[in-house]
N, C-alpha and C positions, 0 to 999 in steps of 0.2 A: 789193443789197438783202437783206431777210427776209422768209421767206413764215409766215405767224401764219393757220393754218383760211384759207388761198386767197388771204387778202389780202398784198400785198405794202407793207413798208415799208421806208422807206431806212436802213441803217446812218446812225449819228451818232454824236458824240464827245462822249457825255453832260457832259465838264466845259468843252469848249471850242465846244460850237456856241452861238451868239445866240437860237437859236431855239429851244432846249431847251423852254421850259415849253409852246410853240405847240404844237411835233412832242407832245408826254409828253400833251397834251391831245388833239389826233388819236387818237393809238395807245390814250388811253384809250376813248374815242367806238368806236373800233372795234370794238375786241371787247367791250365793250357792247353793240353791233348784234349781232354775232357769236352772242354767245351768248342775246341776246335770242329772235335768228332761229330759232336752233336749239330755245332751249325754245318759243316758238310751232308750230314744227314737227313737234315732239315730242308737244306737245297735241291740235295735229291731229290727227297720227296715233293718237291714244290715243281721241281723239272717233269718227274713222271708224272705227276696230276696235270700238269700245263698239258704235255705229251699227249696223255690217255684222253684228256677234252677237246683236244685239235684232232683228235681219231675217230673219236663217236660225233664229232661235229659236222666232220666232214665224209662225204657222199663216200668217195674214190678209196676211202682208209677200210671202208665198211662193205663194198656191195661190186660186183663187177656185172658188164651188161654187153650179152650176147648182140650185136649190134646186126646178125643176119638173122635174127628172131624175132619180128616184128609180129608182135600181137594186136596190135590195133593204131588207129590215127584220130587226129582231131584236127580241127582248126588250125591250132595252137600248140600241140602234143603228137607225140609220139610215144604206145606203149609199147615198151621192150622186152622180151624174157632174160632175168640176171638171177644171180646166184651172191649168197651170204659169204663172203670171204671170212668169219668167224665161223657160221656151222655150217656151210654148203647147201643152207636150205636154198630152193629154185623160187621165185617169187615172178611178181611183174611191177614193174619200175617204169614210172611214169614221167616222162622227161618234157619239159615246159622252158622252150628257151625265153629269157627275161625281155630280148631287144624289143621284140614287138608288142610286149604288153603295155597296157595304159597300167591306171593306179588302179583305175575298178578290177580290171584284171587280175591284178595282186591280190586283191582284198578277196576276190572270190576265192583262187589258189587258197588263202591263208584260211578260209571258210570250210573248203572245199575238205582238206585237213586237219581241222577241227571236228568238224562234222565226222569225218569218216574215227576219229578218234573215241568220239561218245559215243559211237555205236556198239553193238557185241548180242550180233545173235547167228544163229546157224543158217538164215538165206542171204546174209546179207554179207559183203566181201570185206575181209577183215586189212586194217590199215598195220603195218608192220613198222613203217621210219616213214621219219619226213624232214629233207634237209634245203635249205637254199644256199646255194652258191653263187657266186660274182655274179654269175651269165645263168643260170639253169635253176629251175626248181626240180628235185624228183619225188614226188609220191609214191612209195614204194609198198605194195600191199600182196597177199595173199597169191599164190597161181596155182587154179584151176584148169585141170585139164580136159575138161568133158564139153568142150566147146561150147557153143549158141542152144540154146532149147529148142529151137524150131528147126535148125540142123537134125540135132539127133531124131526127132519125129519122123519128120521126112525119109529120113532113112531105116524106118520102120515096115514090116509087110504088113501089119492091121493095124490101123486105128478105129480108136473108140474112144464114147466121150467119158469111160473115167479117166483116159491118157490125157484126155486136156482138162478136166475136173482134178486130177492130182497137179498138175503142172502150174493150173489157176490158184490151188490149193497153195501149195507151195511160196508162189508170188505175194496173197494175199496176206499170208503169216507174215513175210519180210516188211511189207506196207504198213501192215497194222502198228506193228511196235515201232518203224519209225516214226508213225504219223502220232503215237502216244510219246515219242518224246519231241513233237512238235515242230517236225522237221518234213518237210517237202524235197519231193526227189526232181520232179521237174523236167524228168528228159525218162520217163517209161516207154520203152520200147523191146521188142525184140531183141537187138542186139546190146542190151544189157540186161539181158535172163543167161545166166552163163551156167554149166554142169560140173561138177565136183570133179565126177572120173569118166571116163569112159565105159567102164562097167557097169555106170549103177545112176539109174534116171531120176532116182530119188531125191537125190541130193540138188539143189540149185539156189544159186548164188546172187541175190543184184546187184550189179555192179555201178559203176561210171555214177558218182556221183556231182561233175564238175558245174551241174547247173543247181543241184542243194542248198538250200535254205533253210534257214530257223522262221517259225512264223508262228503268230497269235491267230487261230481260228475264230477266236471272238471276236476279234476287232471288227472294225465298220458293218456293226449289225449281226454278226455271224458270219461274213462273207470270206475274211478274211486279210492280212495286211500284206501282201506280199503285190509287187508290182511291174517287177520286170517282165519284158516279154521275153519268152524263152521256150525251149522246149524244137521236137521233131512235129515239121507241118501235120504231117495223116494224124497226128498221136492228141496235138495240141486241143486246151477244153475251150469252148464257147467264151470264159469270163479272160479267160486270155486276149486272145482275136479282139474283143470289146473292148481292151486296156479298162478293163475294171479290176476292184482286186478281189486278189484271192488268195485261198489257203491251201492245204491237203487237198481236199476235196478235188483239185483241177487233176492230182492224180488217178482218182478212182474212175474218171474220166478216161484216161488212158488207158487202164486196168479193162474199162471197157471195151476198148478197141481190140484187144489184144487178144479178149476172151471171142468176140467178134470173128478175129482171125484165124484162132484155137478151133472156132465150130465149124466155119463156111470155108476156111481157107484163103481167103480173100478181103480187103479192109471194108467198113460198107462208104466210105466216102474213096471217091474214086475219080477227078477229073484233072484233065488237060491243063489246067492253070490254075495258079494259086487263087485268082480271087475268086474265082467258080470255086475249089476246095473249102476255102472260108467261109464262103456264104453258101454250101453244102453245112458244112459244122454248126456253123451259128443255130441253123433251123432243125438239126439236127434232123435231116434229110435223107434219111437211110429207109432202107427197108429189108424184111425176109424173104429174098426171094425163092420162090417154091420149087425151084428146079434145088435148088439144094438146101432148104433148110425143113423142107417137106418131112421128115425125119425125125430132126432133129427134137430134142423133149421140147416141151413147154416150159417146164422150169429153167430149164436151158436160156430159151428167148426170155422169160421174167427176168431173169439177173441181168443179163444184155440189157434191156430197158430200164430198167432201175439204175445201171450204171452210165448210159447214154443220155440221161436226163442233163435237158440243159440247165435248168435251174440246179446251183449247188446245194442249195440248202434242201432240196427232194432228192438230192442223187445221193445212193449208199453209202456209208464209209465202210472201210475195210472192214471193222470187225460186225457189221449189219451185215454184208457178202458174207464173211465169214458163216455166217449163221442164217445163210439163206437154205433154203430146201434143197437147190441142183449140188451146191460144197457137198451137202450132208447126205445125199440122196446114198443109198445100198448100191454096192461096189458093183453085184452081179448085174443090178438090172442096167447099171452103166455100160458096162462091158457087152451090154446084149444090144445096147446102142450103137450101131455100124456106122462108121464115118469112113471108110476105107473107101465105096465108090463112090459118094457124095462130094467129098473133101479132099479126100487126098492129091489128085491131080490139082486140084486151086493151090493146095496148100505147096506143092511142088514149085508149080508156076511163079506163086508169089514170092517163096524163098529164094527161088532163082535170078528173079528179076533186083530182087533188094539184097542179094551178093553182088550183083554186075551194079549198082549203083555205090555201093561201097569201094565195089574195085576202082569204080572210074574217081571216087571222092579219096582214093589211097592214091593213086596217080597222081592228084593233084597237088595233095597234101606231100609226097615225095619229092617232086619239083621243087615246092616251097623250101623244104628241109633242104635241098642241097645247092638253092638259092644262097640258103642263110649261113648254110655250114662252111661256102666257098667265101663268105663275106667275115668268116671268124668269129660267129657268132652261137653256135651252136657247142654245147659240152664242151667249155673250155674253162 
């Protein structure tokens, strides 16, 4: 017997067998069947690969959006609660409509996804997927259920420097890791500080990398090579307002603002108009009001001063801040530095105003989204 692609064929003498023609026909038919079968399998495999490729690349084959659950909004995007079709994992889905985007906006979205993909840290939100559809981009990240850090703090019955220190340490760990990768967040603020669960205050995640950028801190004589004017007015660094080149140290100014608010319950720079606000920021024109800062430790004040330093070269890095005396203070000492009386009321009022502003901006975003959806440009 002879094997032909797994098919057994009897040996024959082609010159003497009276059944030569019949056997020849059967062998030819068998060969044809084998090749036909293989060809069909190849085509089937190609079609399955093509189908799987389409499914893998198509957002709607992979995820479902809960349009009734909005997690957040921006100028060009809305973040919804979502779920993976394959493993039922809950996630946050940032939906960005292409119709209103410029070329630079599109590049920024690609950069955001690329940056998130390059980061892997317990205090930074994790990218799960990224899709580009004909009319939309979808950035899929892990879902955290603990809410914003400031919302959790104002729900507490007591508040002390240890609580403020623990939150700041988590922020600094995320920022230090990010900066070590040559990445500036460029929009650090309370809204982007999220807790993982409602039962745990310890695990915090840094979110929203919409303004994040890769940078070279050594460029321009150590000032950095970023130039884009971005950020949130109350948290933006002086060098950005002055249109100077900047780097990761701009984030550290924002960290200083957050720390000031955690300790005093209100921001260091408050004015009714942006020009006046920006002038105070540029001059670092702030003070430690005796009424609210009298009982706050000198080590905490020193750290605030070192972060709210106009000259970015003199401003502390995240690594230096993590090594500061206040961050490494004894837990018992910080627990004894009570902020409930001096700070808690201010922090609740600040948080309420912040949430009100966010609600107004959300309403504007909803109206804009409904207009775009009516004109057939959203999630089609």
